[in-house]
N, C-alpha and C positions, 0 to 999 in steps of 0.2 A: 504494500500500500504506500510505503514511503517513496518507493521509486516512481510509482504512478503520479504521486503528488509532485515530485520534483520534475517529472517529464511535462506535466501540465503547466508548470511555471516557465518553461523554456519558450523562447520567442520563435525558434526555428521549427517549422512544421515537420521537416524530415526527422529531427531529433524526437519530436513527440510521437510520430508514427513508429519509428524504429524502436524506441524504448517500450512503448505499449505492446508492440509485437513480441519483443523478447520476454517481457514479463508474462504475456499470455502463453508463450512457449513453455516457460518454467512452470507456471501455475497449472496449465492444462495437463502437462505430463505428471505432475505431482497429484492432481485430482484424480486422474485415471488410475494411477497406481494405488492410491488410497481406497478408491471404490472397488478395485479388484480385491484388495485385502479384506474388505468387509463384505465380500460376496454380493455386491450390487451390480457388478459387470463381470463378464467372462474374462479369463486371463488372456492378455494380448502379448505378453513378453516385453512390455515396455519397462525400462529401468527407472528407478526412483532417482531424481536428480541429485548428484554428488554422493549418493549413498550406495546404490547397487553397483556391483562390479560390472564393468564393461569398458574396455579400453577406448574404443572409438566414441562411445557415448560420453564418457568422462572428458575426453579431449574436446568434443564438440560443445559440451556444456561449459567447459572452462573458457573456451574461446568466446562463446556467446555472453558469458558473464563479464568477461573483460571488455567486450564491446559495450555492454550495458553500463558498466562503471565509467567507461570513457565518455559515453553520451551524457551521463547525468552528473558529471563532476562539476564543481564550481570553478570557473576560470577566473583567476585573479585579474587578468588584463581587462576583462569586460567591466569590472567594477571601477577600475582605475580610470578608464577612458570615460565612463559615464560621470564620474566625480569631476574629472577635469573639464568635461563639457559643461557641467553645471556652473563651475567657477568662471568659465569664459563667458557664459551668458549673463552672469550676475553683475 
């Protein structure tokens, strides 16, 4: 939920869509795995993110999480330029 909130605060539409898509990827995969474990769905063979063993799955999820962290990080330069722009206008 924190990542979705940070994504919605971004100005760039690409960052919003990419972050929401990656959060949906993690969330849906975890939701399917949990529903299989409580017998709400038949077993699909999907791994639980960062928990279940699977080399390619772990590598893909680590790469996707790195992209998500890079998309939602706070950039120091954007705050500095906004502050200097306010001083120039004042």
